N, C-alpha and C positions, 0 to 999 in steps of 0.2 A: 140781177135786177135790184134796184133800191127798195128796201122795205118801206111800204107806204106809211107805216106807223112812225117811222123816223125819217122824214124826208130831208133832202139836202137843201139847205137855205144859203143865203148870203152869209158871210162871216158875221158873228155876233160882236165883232170888234172892228174898229176902223183900221184897215190895212193899207200901208203905203203901196205905191205902184209896184207891180210884181215883175221880177226879172225871169227870163227863161232858165230852166235847169240845164246844167252842163251834162255831158255824157256820163261823167263820173257820178254826179248826183242822181241821175236817172237810174244807174245801176245800184247805187247805195239804197235808194228809197223804193226799189222795185216792188216790194211787198205792199207798200202804201199805195203806189200808183195802180196796182192791180185791183184795188178796192173801188168799186163804182162810187161809193160814198166819199172817197177822197180824190182819187185820180190825180192827174197831172196838175189840174187847177188847184186842188186842195194842197198839194205839196208845194206849189209856188206861193200860196198864202202862208204856209208855215215858214218858208224861206224869207218872206218879206216881214214876218211878224217880229215885234220887239216886246219881250216879256221880262218884267222885273220880278225877281224872287227874293222875298225877305227871309233870310236865314239859310245858311248852308250846313244845317245840322241834321237831326234825325229825319224830319220831313223834307227839308230842302234837298238832301242828298239824292233820293230817288226822283224827285221832281226835276232837278237839274240834269240828271243822267238821261231820263227819258225824253225830256224836251230837246236835249242836244242830239240824242240818237234819232229823234223824229225829224230833225232838220230845222228847228226854229232858228232863224237867221241871226238874231241878236238876243242875248240873254244877259240881263243885269243881275248882279248879286249884291245884296246889302247885308253885311255882317261885320261886326267889329271884334269877333272872338278869334282865338287861336285853337288849333287842334291839340287835344289832350288824349292821353292813353285811354281814358274812360269813355271818350266819344266813339271809339272804334267798334264797340259792340253793336252800334246801330247806324252810325254816320258813314255809310259804305262808300261814299265818294272820296274819303280820305284813307290813308293807310299809315303803317308804322313809320314809313320814311318821311312823312310830312308832319309828325308831331312837333309842336312848337311853331309851325308856320301859321300865318293868317289863313283862316278858312277860305276867304275869297281867293287867295293865291293858290292854295291846294286844290280847290274846286276848279278854278280856271285851267290849271295844268291837266287835271283829269279830263275835262271837257275837250281840251285841245288834242289829247291822245285819242279820245273817242271819235271826234268829228272835227276835222280842221276847217270845215266850212262855216262853223259857228263863231260869231264874234262875241266876246265876253267883255262886259263893262263892269268894273269892280268899284263898289262903294264900301270902303273900309271904315264904316261908321254905322252906328245903330240907326235904324229907320225911326224918325221922331217927328213930332209936330213941326219942328224947325227945319228939318231936312226933307220933309215929304215932297214938297213941290219941286224941289231941285232933283230929287231922286226920280220922280215920276215923269219928268220932262221928256217927251218923245217916245214914251212907252205906250203900248196898246192894251196891256193887260197886266194886272198885279196878282201875284200869288203870295199869300201870307203863310209862311211856315214857322212863324215865331212861336215862342213857348210862354207868353205872358199876355194878360188881358190889356195892359196899357198899349202895347204895340198893336194888338188886334183891333182895338177901337180906333187907334190912330190910322191904321191901314184902311179900315172901312170908311172913315170920314174922308181920307185923302182920295180914295178911289171914286167915291161918290162925287166929290168936288171936281175931280178931273173927268168925270163921266166915262170911266173905263170899267170893265168888269173886274170883280175880285173873286178869286178862288181862295177859300180859307179852310184850313183843317186844324184838328187838334187831336192829341192822344192822351190817354191816361195810362194806367198800369197795364190793362189788357183790353182796352176799348178805345175807339176813336170815332171821329166824325168829319164830314166834308159837306160844304155847301157853296153855293155861288150867289154873289150879290150883283144885281143890276137895278138899283133903286131909282135910277133916273129914267127908266122906261116903264111902260104900262104892261100889265098882265093881260091875257086874253079876255078877261072879264071887264077890262077898262079901268081897273084900279091900278095904282102905282105898285110896282114890285116892292117887297119888304126890304127894310134896311137891317143892318146888323143889330141895331137897338130894338127892332121888333122881335128879334130872336132872343137877344140877351139885353133886356132893358137897362140894367145897371151892372157896373163892375162888381164882382164879389169883393168883400172886405179883404184887405191884405192878410195873407196867411190862412184864409179859409180853405183854399184849394191848394194843396201842397204840390210842388214841382217834382219832376221825375228824379232829381238829384236827392230828394228826401224819401220818396216812396218806391223808386225803381220803375222801369218800363221794359217790356219785352221787346227786344230789338227788331224782330221781324214785323211787329205791328206798325212801326214807322214806315216800313217798306210798303205795306198794304195801303195805308192811308196816303202816303206820298205818291204812290203810283195812281191811285184814284184821282188825286188832285191834278196830276199831269194829264190824265185822260180827259178831265173836264176842260183843261186849258186847250188841248188839241181840238176838242169838240167846238169850243168857242171860236177858235181861229178859223177852222175849216167850215163852220156852219153845219156840221153834221150832228144829228141826234138832238136830244132834249137836255140842255144843261140843268143842273140842280138848282135852278132859281126857285126860291120859295119852298125848297125841300131840303131837309137835313138828313143826310144819309148816315146811319149809325152802324158801327161794326163792333160786335162782341166776339173777341177772339176765343174766349173760353168755351162758348157754345157754338162757335162757327156760324154765327147768325148775323144777317143784315136786316135792318129795319129802316123805314123812311117815315119821317114826320113832316107833315106840311105845316107851313106857317105863313101868315098873311101880314099885310100892312095894318098896323094898329090904328084905330080911329083916334082923332084928337080927344083929349080928356073931356073937353066940354061937351062932346057928343056921346060919350060912353054911357051916360045915364038914360038916354032915350031909347 
């Protein structure tokens, strides 16, 4: 029986007409189909879904693997980087044999081995203001696994303009976070859902927050956060559960602790004094 606290709804994203599952797909996704909250209908939604993932690195690696394993029918990958030896400590979709290859190529090959039913669209360039509209064309959902604030703000603006959900995550040395953005829709209280700028009003000055190449990052942490991001995407596509809209999920690996912070749409500045 479905848990009444987490009812099954229509998809949180716009899904193309769904095709039936083949006998091989039914066998492959049997454990999903057995779940009343997913079932055959939810699995068909996953098959019809088109998800764009920014980055095939530490966060993108588990996101791509679990989306492919889950049966997301079309996965886009936007990344202009190549696999290096230092990536392999955390970017588990790549391996020693793909060092020097484009990450999009290495990831596409790994996805094909994992699930031949998944179509991969490669964008071998950085997701940017100039490329955002072209990259997002035809996709139902955006997942941002980038490692810099410029791309995060660009992704948030692009997803809002395209009116598609955004799943975004970040990691530090031993901590990480995940949230979901749907600022074009209203919350249950009638107010608009918050934007990325409601959570992070301004980009931090360049150099204020060091990157993992300077401070290090524990490899398994990216697996934890990336897997949570994939879970949010699956919930959005299937309409199952409560996505992290207006909630920032925080994970501290050192204390093995999860916390959640709620955030809201900010009032316009002219109204804040009242």
